[in-house]
N, C-alpha and C positions, 0 to 999 in steps of 0.2 A: 570107348572113352579112355583117354590117356591116364588121368589121375582120378581116383575115386576115394574120397574121404567120407567115411560112413559112421555117423553117430559117435564121434570121438569125445572122450572126456580126459581132461588133464587137471590135476590138482597140485597146489603147492601147500604141503601140510594139510590143514583143514580147510583151506580156501580153494574153492572150485574155480579154476581159470577158464576152462571150456566145459560146456555141458551139452553134449549131444550135437556137436557141429557136423554138418554134412555138406560137402563141396565137391563139385565135379568140374573137371577141366578137359576140354576136347582138344584135338589137334588143331594147329593153325589158329589159336585164339589167345586173346588177352583177357584174363579174369581178374577183376578188381575185388579187393576186400577193404571196405571202409568202416569207420566207426570211431568213437571217441577214445581217448587215452584209457587204457585198462579194459577195453572191450574184449581183448583176446586175439587181436590181429597177429601180432608178432608171435604169440604162443602157438597159433595155428601153423605158421610157417616153420617154427622150430620143431613142432611135432612131426611135420611131414619130413623134415630133413634129419630126424633122429636125435635132435638135441634135447627134446623133452619126451618123457616116457608116457605112454597112454595107460590110463586106468581102465578105459573101456573103448570099444569100437575097433575099426579096422581101416587101414590105409592100403590101397592097391595101386600099383603103377604098372601100366601095360598088362593089366590082368593078374599080376602076381602080388601077393601080400608083402609089404615092406614094413609093417607095423613093428616098431621097436628094434629095427635093425640098427647096428652101429652106424654113425654118420659116414664113415669112409666107405662102407658097403653101399649106402644110399647114393653117394657121389658116383661110385662105380657103376650103379644101375643107370645113371644118366640124369640125376637131379642135382643142380648146382644152386647155391644160396648166396645172394648178395645181402649181407647182414645190415641191420640198422646201424648207422654211425660209421659205415665204410669198413672199419676194422682192418685197414691195410697194415703191413708190417713197417713201422716207421723208419727203422734203421736198415732196411733192405732197399736196394735200388728199384726203380720202376721195372726193369727187366727181371730182376730176381723175384719181385712180387708176382709178376705175371707167370713166371715159370713154376711158382708154387701151385698154381691152379692146375698144372699138368702133371702133378706129382705121381698120380696113379697110372699115367699113360705109358705105353711101351712103344707106340708108333712114332719113332723119333722124326722121321721125315715129314709126316703129316703135322706133328706138333710144331715144327719150324714153320711150316706153311700157315698154320693157324696163328702163330705169333706174328707173322708178317701181316695177316689179315686184321688182327687186332690193331696193329699200328696204322693200317690203312683206314680203319674206322675211327681211330683216335690219334690223329697226327700230333696232337700236343704231347701225348705220351712218348712218341718217337723222339720229339725234340728234347725230352728230359729223360731219356732212356737210362742214363748212368747216374742220375741224381737220386738221393734218398727220398722215400715216399713222404717223409715228414716235411719236406720243403715244398710240396705241392699245395695248391689252393684246394679249398673244399670241393669245388667242381672237378678239378683234376683227380683228386683222390676218389671221387665217386666213379669217374670214368675208369680209373685203375681197378677199383673193386669189381666193376662190371666186366672189364677185360679179363681179370683174373678168373672170374666164374666162367667166362666163355672159353678159356683155355682148357677147362675140363671137358670140353666138347659135349655140353649137355643136350638132352632131348626135352628138358623142361627147366625153366629158369624161375627161381623164386626171388623176388625183389622186395626188400623191406625198407620202406620210407626213402626211396632214392632222391626225393626232392628236398629232404629235410635240411634246413640251414643254408640253402643255396639261393643266390640272387635270381630274380624272375627270368632273366635272359638265359641263365644256365639251366633253370628248370625246363625252359622250352627246348634246349639242346638235348636234355635227358629224355624228354618226351619223344623227340625225333628218333633217338637211339633205340628206345623201347619198341617203337613201331617197326623200325628196320630189323631188329632182332626177330620179331614175330614174322615179318614178311619173308625172312630168310629161313623160316621153318622151325624156329624154336618158340613154342608157346610160353607165355609168361603169366605167373601169378603175381599180381602187384598189390602190395599192402601200402596204403597211403592215407595220411591225414588230409592231404590236399585232395579232397573229394572231387572237386571240379575237374582237376587234371585227370584223376583216375577214371572217372566216368566218361570223360571225352575220349580217353584212349581205349577203354575196355569194350569188349563185345558183350560180356555178361558180368554181373556184379552181385556181391553179397554184402549186406549191412549187418555188422555184429554189434550187439548190445549186451553187456554183462555176460559174456561167454556163450551166447546163443545167437543163432541166425534169426534176426528180427524181420528182415526183408530180403528178397532176392528177385532177380529178373534181368531182362535186357538192360544194358547200361543206359540206353536212350530213354527207356521208360522210367528208370529211377531218377534221371535228371529232371523229369517232370513230376515226380512224386512229391506231394505237398509236405509229407513228414521229412523226407530227405532234404528238400529245399530249405525247410525251416531249421532243421537240426544240424545239417552238415554243409550247406551251401550258402548260408547267411542270407537267404532270400525270404 
């Protein structure tokens, strides 16, 4: 198993955000985490990437404990995070934003090759290479955030609400990108309020409710689950 999240708990003051969450991610897979606002989806990703401290439980990546390591060391281990809301650097150019993703790398020649690969995957970014990120559309900023994460050369990609605020045609583009990333050997943990999109992309999925895993299973089976259909798919 590539990633093992075992019975983790995270609290904000006296408020329990996560209570005994367990999630597994295998190689060559897309794992979706769905649920309502406040269910703990983003907190789960932030705990994996070291941005939230665990009160209980353990997180292992490639068999080694990474619980509560600093975020830069977790990136160095091979986990990259595309945060909710894109969080690009608005006053840096497209190229400068991308290069920040490779900050910890020392393989200059391969880094340049990966930069060219990102531009091949996102030709619109190449067209706007010298422009500040704040001038990009929402969809272009999302592509930039994904490209920046890929520049870290991750072995696991965490993606938080990549479809948020985007037009349907752009959401379809992002879905194609996510499939391509996984097909090229980088597993994805996908947090989404767009449950329909997430479950159609994923191999396996978890449904979070009030900081706990309420349901889990193959994504296809959850698409047909009456509770999921009523609560999250509007059926």
